[in-house]
C-alpha positions as semicolon CSV with decimal commas, in nm:
position;residue;x (nm);y (nm);z (nm)
1;M;-7,706;1,158;-0,393
2;N;-7,355;1,332;-0,360
3;V;-7,298;1,673;-0,452
4;L;-6,995;1,860;-0,427
5;L;-7,115;2,212;-0,268
6;A;-6,803;2,390;-0,262
7;T;-6,409;2,343;-0,261
8;Y;-6,146;2,551;-0,061
9;N;-5,779;2,543;-0,224
10;S;-5,525;2,725;-0,012
11;H;-5,337;2,407;0,151
12;F;-5,044;2,288;-0,034
13;K;-4,972;1,959;0,159
14;T;-5,204;1,752;0,380
15;V;-5,498;1,901;0,532
16;W;-5,513;1,761;0,908
17;D;-5,829;1,896;1,092
18;V;-6,081;2,101;1,010
19;H;-6,322;2,254;1,289
20;F;-6,681;2,478;1,227
21;N;-6,735;2,761;1,442
22;P;-7,099;2,727;1,636
23;S;-7,253;2,976;1,360
24;G;-7,152;2,728;1,073
25;L;-7,036;3,018;0,919
26;Y;-6,661;3,010;0,932
27;F;-6,435;2,684;0,972
28;L;-6,059;2,700;1,069
29;S;-5,852;2,421;0,866
30;G;-5,477;2,280;0,965
31;G;-5,230;2,144;0,767
32;A;-4,893;1,964;0,708
33;D;-4,793;2,314;0,529
34;G;-4,762;2,485;0,874
35;L;-5,079;2,705;0,798
36;M;-5,379;2,702;1,013
37;I;-5,670;2,867;0,797
38;L;-5,967;3,097;0,856
39;W;-6,256;3,030;0,617
40;K;-6,599;3,187;0,549
41;T;-6,838;2,912;0,405
42;D;-6,955;3,118;0,123
43;Q;-6,621;3,213;0,016
44;P;-6,371;2,996;-0,122
45;K;-6,058;3,236;-0,082
46;P;-5,917;3,249;0,284
47;Q;-5,996;3,499;0,520
48;R;-5,691;3,474;0,718
49;I;-5,361;3,307;0,726
50;F;-5,205;3,198;1,034
51;L;-4,844;3,041;1,025
52;H;-4,715;2,749;1,224
53;K;-4,305;2,655;1,177
54;S;-4,429;2,257;1,096
55;D;-4,747;2,067;1,050
56;V;-5,070;2,183;1,238
57;Y;-5,274;1,881;1,326
58;K;-5,543;2,058;1,553
59;V;-5,747;2,333;1,471
60;H;-6,063;2,470;1,740
61;F;-6,251;2,764;1,810
62;A;-6,246;2,908;2,145
63;K;-6,565;2,931;2,365
64;N;-6,561;3,291;2,267
65;P;-6,536;3,271;1,860
66;S;-6,293;3,548;1,779
67;F;-6,026;3,320;1,929
68;A;-5,850;2,991;1,788
69;I;-5,661;2,784;1,908
70;S;-5,416;2,563;1,724
71;A;-5,137;2,307;1,762
72;G;-4,882;2,126;1,579
73;E;-4,566;1,914;1,558
74;E;-4,338;2,181;1,702
75;G;-4,520;2,120;2,046
76;I;-4,655;2,478;2,107
77;L;-4,986;2,523;2,173
78;R;-5,079;2,874;2,035
79;I;-5,440;3,111;2,090
80;W;-5,473;3,313;1,781
81;H;-5,691;3,677;1,777
82;I;-5,864;3,606;1,463
83;I;-6,077;3,872;1,404
84;K;-5,909;4,170;1,205
85;A;-5,878;4,529;1,373
């Protein structure tokens, strides 16, 4: 039986990639709207939003989960410090 557990709505175009951190408590999404979004699995609103100038095709947590990496159509790889100061 398929049961929908949650819905997360903040991208306004296609979502290209999703990646969970090792603990499973957070995940990243990247999309055609130029956004990389940090989510907490138990909250349907974004924790943080990071901007690219064009599509974000790949998102990934680094070995140190305080950092994330995103890559997009503009040909730039970005490393983000995702924990709020």
